[in-house]
N, C-alpha and C positions, 0 to 999 in steps of 0.2 A: 345666660342669667334671665334674661326677661323672658323668655320659653320654658328655662324649670320652675320662673314663679308662676307663671302663667297654667302650665301644667298644674300644679299642688292649687290652683285656687278653683279651675276647674274639677280638681280630683274633690277638694274639700266642699265647692256647693253642694244642695241639693240633688240630686240628679231626678231627671223628670220621667213619669212614668211613662212607658209605649207599651205597645199594644203585640211588642214582642217578646214583652214578660215572660217567663214560664208560669204555668198554673200550680197552685198546689193539687197535684195529687201524689197517689204511690207512688207510679214512676222515679218521679223528682224529685223527691225525700229521700229514696231508698237509696238513688246515685247519686244523693247530694250528702246522704249517710257514710256511704263507701269510702266516694272522695277523702270527705274530712277524718276520715280512720284512718287511712292510709296515709294523706298528708300530716296527722295527729302521731302518727309511728315515725315519720323522717324526722321531723320537727323535734321533736324527742329524743332522737337518737345524736341530731347535731348537738344540741344543747348538751347533752353528756360528755358527746369531746369537747366544748366548747371548755365546758365546766370542769370537764372530769379528765378528761385528755383518752378517753376511749370510748367507742360505741356501745352501747346497753341496748339490750334487745324488750322493750318495750309495748308488744303487742295481749290484746286480753285477749288472746283466744292460740290457740295452739294450732291450729293452722293459718296460717297469713298473714300479711301485716297491718291488724288494725288494732286500731288505738279506740276503741268505742267511745269513752267517752269523750273526744275530738267530735265524732262522726253524730252521738247525738248534740252534743253543740252547735256544731253544723248547720245541724236542719234548727235547732231555735235559735238561730240568728237570720237562717232565709226564714223564717216561717216571720220573727221581728220584722228583717227588714221591708219585706212585702206590705207591713202596714204603718213603719214610719220613715220611709222616704221624705215626709213632708214637713217632718217634725223640726222640731229646732236642732241642734246637733247635742246640744248639754241635755237632753232631752231622750236622743237617744243615745248620747254614752248611758247614761243611766239606764235604763231600758237594760244593753247588753250588759252593765256590768251587777245588774240584778237577776239575769235568768242564767249568765254564765256559774253565780252564786250558787242558786236552786239546782243545777244541773250536777254542780260539781258535789255538793252536797247529798242531795238524793242519790245519786249514783255511789258514796261513798258509805250512807245509811243500808241500802241494798243491798250491796254485796257485803258487807260485815252482819245485817240480819241475814242472810242469804246464805251467805258463805265463811262467816266465820272469822274475817279475812277484811284485809284494808290493803292499797297497795299508795296510797300519800296520805301522810299528816303532816300538817302544817303548826302544829306547836308551837314550835320556835316562832312562826310569826307571830306579828304584837297586830291586836285586833283578828284575835280565830276565834272560831266558833265550834268546838271541839273538836281541833284539828282538823277538822274534814273541810273549809275553806274559810282563809284568810283575805280582809280586805286590798291586802298587794295584789294575792291572786284574780281577789274579784275584779279590781279594778284593770287589769291584763287583758280578763276579760272582755271588759267595755274597749277599750285600746281596739284588739281587735275584731271585735261587730264592726267597729267606725271601719277598718282599713276594710272589713272585705264589702263593706256594706259600700262604701264610697269608690273603691277600687276593685275588688273581686264580681261585686255584684253583677255586672253589667256582659263580664266575660262570661261567667258561672251560667248566666242566666243566656245566653247564648248556645254554650258548648249544650246545655239541659235542653232546648227547642231544638238542638236536633239533633237529639237520639231519641227517634220517634221512627213510628213504623214496627211490624210484623219480627225485621231482626231483635229487634230492641224492646220488646216486650216479651220475646222468649229467651231473652240473656236478659230480662228485670225475674223471670219466675223462676229460672236455671239459677240465679249467683243468691234469690230470695231460700231457696234449698238449702244451696250451701252454705249458707248463713247461718239459718236456723238449726243443721245437722253439725254443725262447726259449733254455735254456743251452746249448743246437748251435750256435746262428747266435752267443751273444755268445761261446763258446769259440772259435769262425773269424773274431768280426772281431779279439779280442785276439790273435791269434794272427800274422794276419795286420798289423795295429799295428805287433806286436814285428819283424817282418820288413819291415816296410816301413822298420823304423829302422836296421835291418842295409842297407839299400841292393838288398831283393832287388825283382825285378819281379812286376806284375800279370803272370804265363805264361800264364793260363787266362782262362776266363771270371767264374769263379768269385770271384777273387781281383780280376776289374776290379770286378764288384760288389760285392763286400768293399770297395773302393778308393775306390766311388763315393758307397758309402750311408754307411759308418762310416771318413771319411777321418779325420786327426790332430784337427782343430779339435772336431771331432764327440766322437773320442772322450774326448779331454782334458776335455772339457766331461761327459761319460758319468760317465767314472769320473780325477776330479782328485786323487785321492789315490795311484791307480795309479803304482808307478818300475818301470822294469825296471830288474832285476841285471845284474849284469857281462857284458857278452858272451861 
C-alpha cells in the first residue's frame, strides 16, 4: 500500500524538466501524431466493445488504423505539456480541457464545411456547443492530458529521443508521403460517396475507380459513425 501511494504521489507531482526531453520539431510531432492516431483507433474500438459488445472500425482514413482527431489531440497535448510542466495542476487541467474542446470543435467544423459530414454528435450531452463538443468530453480531454503529461510524457520523450538518425529520417519522409496520399484518397472517397447520395453519376475514370474501390458498403464499414448533413 505504501509503495502504491508513493508511486501515485510521484506521478501526480510536477515533473522536472530534463535535458533528455525531445525538442519540438517536425519529426517528433509527426511520430507523435501517428502514435496518437493509432492509440485512438484502439481506444475507440475497445470502448465500442465495452459499451456495444462489438468492435467498430473508427479509422478516419481508408488505409490503416488512424483516428486522426486523436493524433491532432496528442500533438496539442504534447505541445502544451512542454509549456505547462511547472504550472499548478488546476491550470494544467484547464489548459488541456480547453485545448481538447478546441481540437474537437475545429475538427468537426472542418469536416462539415469541407465534406458535408460529421462523425460525432454530442447534442444529447448537457452543455454542448452545436453538438460538436460538450462539457463532458472536454473534461475527459483534461483528464487524458494530465495522465499523458504525468505518466506517459517521460516514456514518450525517451522513445522519441531514440528515433533519430538517417533511417528514422527516411522513415519519417516515407510515412509523411504515405499519410499525405492516404488523406488525399480518403478525401476523394468521402467526396465521391456524398456525390453518390446526391445521385451524381461517375463521369470520369477517377470517379469510376472510386465507385469500384470504395462503394457505399465499403465506406459504411470504414466510417460507421459518419453522417452526411442536410443536402
